[in-house]
C-alpha positions in Angstrom: -18.8 13.3 -22.5 -17.8 15.6 -19.7 -16.0 14.8 -16.4 -18.3 16.3 -13.7 -16.7 15.1 -10.5 -13.6 13.4 -9.1 -12.6 12.2 -5.7 -8.9 11.5 -5.9 -8.0 8.7 -6.0 -11.2 6.7 -5.7 -13.9 8.0 -8.1 -14.5 9.7 -11.5 -18.0 10.7 -12.6 -18.7 11.4 -16.2 -21.8 12.9 -17.9 -22.6 11.1 -21.1 -25.1 12.5 -23.7 -26.1 10.3 -26.6 -27.8 11.4 -29.8 -27.9 8.1 -31.8 -29.3 5.5 -32.0 -31.5 6.8 -29.2 -31.2 10.1 -27.4 -30.1 9.6 -23.8 -28.5 11.4 -20.9 -26.6 9.2 -18.5 -24.0 9.3 -15.8 -21.0 6.9 -15.8 -18.9 6.3 -12.7 -15.6 4.7 -12.2 -15.0 3.6 -8.5 -11.5 2.5 -7.7 -10.6 0.5 -4.6 -7.2 -0.8 -3.5 -6.9 -4.5 -3.2 -3.4 -5.5 -2.0 -1.0 -4.8 -4.8 -3.7 -4.0 -7.3 -6.8 -1.9 -7.8 -10.4 -3.0 -8.3 -12.4 -0.8 -10.8 -16.2 -0.8 -10.9 -17.7 0.9 -14.0 -21.4 1.7 -13.8 -23.8 3.8 -16.0 -27.1 5.1 -14.8 -29.8 7.3 -16.4 -33.4 7.8 -17.1 -35.2 5.1 -19.1 -38.0 6.4 -21.3 -40.8 4.2 -22.4 -38.9 3.1 -25.6 -35.9 2.1 -23.5 -38.1 0.1 -21.1 -39.7 -1.6 -24.0 -36.4 -2.6 -25.5 -35.3 -3.8 -22.1 -38.1 -6.4 -22.1 -36.7 -8.0 -25.2 -32.9 -7.3 -25.0 -30.6 -8.0 -22.0 -28.8 -4.7 -21.7 -26.1 -6.2 -19.5 -25.3 -8.7 -22.2 -25.4 -6.1 -25.0 -23.3 -3.5 -23.2 -21.3 -5.7 -20.9 -18.8 -6.5 -23.7 -18.1 -2.8 -24.1 -17.5 -2.5 -20.4 -15.2 -5.5 -20.4 -13.2 -4.1 -23.3 -13.0 -0.7 -21.7 -11.8 -2.1 -18.4 -9.2 -4.3 -20.2 -7.9 -1.2 -22.1 -7.8 0.8 -18.8 -5.8 -2.1 -17.2 -3.3 -2.2 -20.1 -2.7 1.5 -19.8 -2.4 1.5 -16.1 0.2 -1.4 -16.1 2.5 0.4 -18.6 
């Protein structure tokens, strides 16, 4: 994991390289937007999808599988930010 770009105070871009269970090279981005007295955070992850990944995507809903991790991560971020 490597932070590759920031745009204070609205965006952080991270390069993510995975080895297991499947090799992958992705980019995650946090985009922050003020909303009144709070801040909205959008967390996305993009990267190439080789044949195996596309095949898995036919049978597995990746949003459902990874969405829980995004929700947990955003809840952790919220807890830290509100301290």
